[in-house]
C-alpha positions, 0 to 999 in steps of 0.5 A, a space after each residue: 386363388 386356385 394355383 398349382 404352386 406355392 410351397 416355396 412362398 411364405 405369403 400370398 401373391 399381391 392380387 394385382 400381380 396375380 391378375 397380371 400373371 393369370 391367363 385364365 381369361 383367355 386360355 379357358 377356351 383350351 379346356 377341351 385340349 387340356 383335358 384331351 392331353 391329360 387323358 392321353 398323358 395318364 393313359 401313357 403313365 398307366 402303360 408305363 406302370 407309373 400309375 395303376 390301372 385303377 388310378 388311370 380309370 378314376 382320373 379319366 372318369 373324372 376328366 370326362 365328367 369335367 368335360 361334360 359339365 363344362 360343355 353342358 354349362 353345369 360347370 363354369 370356368 371362373 377367374 378364381 383359377 390362375 389358368 386352365 390347367 389349375 381349373 382342371 386339376 383343382 376340379 379333378 381333385 375335388 371330385 376324385 380326391 388323392 388320385 387326382 393329385 397324380 395327374 401332373 406326374 411327369 409333366 410341367 405346365 411348360 410342356 402342358 401349355 405348349 401341348 394345349 396351344 398346339 392342339 388348339 392351333 391344329 384344330 383351328 388350322 383345319 377350320 381355316 382350311 375348310 373356310 378357304 375351301 368354301 371360298 374357292 368353291 364360290 370362286 369356281 362357280 363364278 368362273 364357270 358361269 362367266 367365261 364370256 362375261 367381258 370386263 376391263 382388266 386394269 393396271 395402275 387402276 387404268 383400264 388396260 385390256 379386256 378380260 372376263 369375270 371368270 379370269 378375274 375370279 381365277 386370279 383370286 382362286 390362285 391366291 386362296 389356293 396358295 393360302 390353303 397350301 400354306 395351311 397344309 405346310 404349317 400343319 405338317 411342320 408343327 405336328 410334333 408332340 411337346 408333352 414329356 419335355 417337362 419344364 425344359 429338361 425332360 423328366 426322370 420318369 420312364 415316359 413313352 413319348 412316342 405313345 403319347 404322340 400317337 394317342 394325340 394324332 401327332 407324327 411323333 414327339 419333339 426331339 429337343 425338350 428346350 425347344 419344345 417348351 419355347 417354340 412359337 415358330 408355328 404360331 408366327 408362321 400361322 400369323 404370317 399365313 393369316 396375314 397373307 389371307 387377310 391381304 388377299 381378302 383386303 385386295 378383293 374387298 378394295 375391288 368390290 368397293 370400287 366396283 360398287 361405287 356409283 362411277 363403276 356400278 359393276 356389282 350389286 351387293 346383297 342387302 344382307 351384306 350392306 348397310 345404309 346411311 342414317 342421313 342419306 337415304 340413297 346410299 347402300 354401303 359396302 360395309 362388310 368389304 370395308 370392315 374386312 379391309 380394315 381388320 387386315 391391320 389387326 392381324 398384321 399387328 398380331 404378327 409383328 407383336 409376336 415377332 417382337 416378343 420372341 426376338 430377345 427371349 433366351 432358352 428356354 421358357 419365359 413368361 413373355 411367351 404367354 403373350 402369344 395367346 391373346 394375339 393368336 386367338 384374336 387373329 384366328 377369330 378375325 380371319 375366320 370371321 372375315 373369310 365367312 362374311 366375305 364368302 357370303 357376300 361374294 356368293 350373293 353378289 350380283 354383277 352388272 354384265 352390260 355395264 362391265 362390257 360397256 366399261 371395257 369398250 369405252 376404256 379402249 381396252 381393245 386399243 392393243 388389238 387395233 394396233 395388232 390389226 395394223 401390224 398384221 397388215 404390214 404396218 410397223 408396230 411403232 407406227 401402229 402405236 401412233 395411229 391407234 393413239 390418234 384413234 383414241 384421242 379422236 374417240 375421246 373428243 367424240 365421246 365414243 368407243 373405238 367400235 362406234 367409229 365409222 369405217 370412213 373415220 377409221 380410214 381418215 386416220 389410216 387407209 389400212 383399216 378395212 371392214 374386218 377391223 370391227 371383228 378384230 376389236 370386238 370384246 369377244 375376239 380380243 379375249 378369245 384370241 388370248 388362248 394360251 394357258 393362263 390367259 382369259 380366252 374361253 378355251 384356256 379358261 375352260 382348261 384351267 377350270 377343269 384343273 381347279 375343279 379336279 383340285 377341289 374334288 381330289 384335295 385331301 384334308 389338311 392333316 391327312 395324306 
């Protein structure tokens, strides 16, 4: 058992206890962050005269060698080590001898693991942000291409009013845009360096924590050593933000699944993102959308689990906090995977435009516009509402759309109708008349598209102002 403690103990830890306590199986993915933090730490120690320049150079050379060997597959991170910190330090001592024993000067595993997790999370936020941006680019392309692709808009899963595919995609653009803003916000709030907090009360060594923070790209050092080692708020915030991303993906997936059904046939999912049935040869299943929808609960569970873990923990560090790692790592992997696959599915998806427009017509999504037509010709709205209700009932009985009625049929229900009713209730007119900003009319949509394109072109990366 390779571990960083033991002098206080007179016998070996039981193997089952050791295994239960160890974190190497999941924190081994922090090796780059652990080595990066250690290089910054010894650089600061040498600056402060706590280590000699020679000792610093020996340690950094040894750490860089470990990093190269792990990257190249020459050195394996095995489970004989308790955690990633013991792996790095033990291998360093094996390589450079006594100077390696000075690596841990002025720090604790508590502030070291807090640093590693922050560095890792910071890197992952950047990747999540980039994946969100990729999805927004696909959505923007679909918006540009479909300002006159008519389809039904829904409330209560009932066809309500005509919109365009561009408008529908634009709603999801807003959702994922907010998700990016949350990533930026979390990154900025968490970007303070805990290294130097020690176990909970700092250290008597004359550390320059501002310098360490600068070396590692943080805004500055954390300002309370007890909070530094026991803070998991940023992970809870990230899990909450990822849960919201997954909720948005799940809503979108649900619509893709509905649109892909035989009853709707709005979309054709590319073969690369579909599967068939082992027994029913006619089937083409939206498995990616279904899996994204299903995996949403997995990310929600991680958020609830960490909230529950943290709710009763007194200051400062407690071993319970080790439970953050597997939950967060799995949630990050899940969210990144779902974003990648969903973006690919959406980017390659085909749309059945004629089917979508026909669905809007036969769903009487232009009924409100027929009522507005009557109001504009002097009929009180309540009376117009009743007249159009009769029109819809007549069309249902005849299995036709409103614009398939003859003028005589219109006038048999209300003599107010004239030839211009057909233009008034066309899908194009119904949509184009809704021209206020945020509405589906082409003029309004083009303004929004310009705003969103400027946002994507001008938006600075997370972590950069």
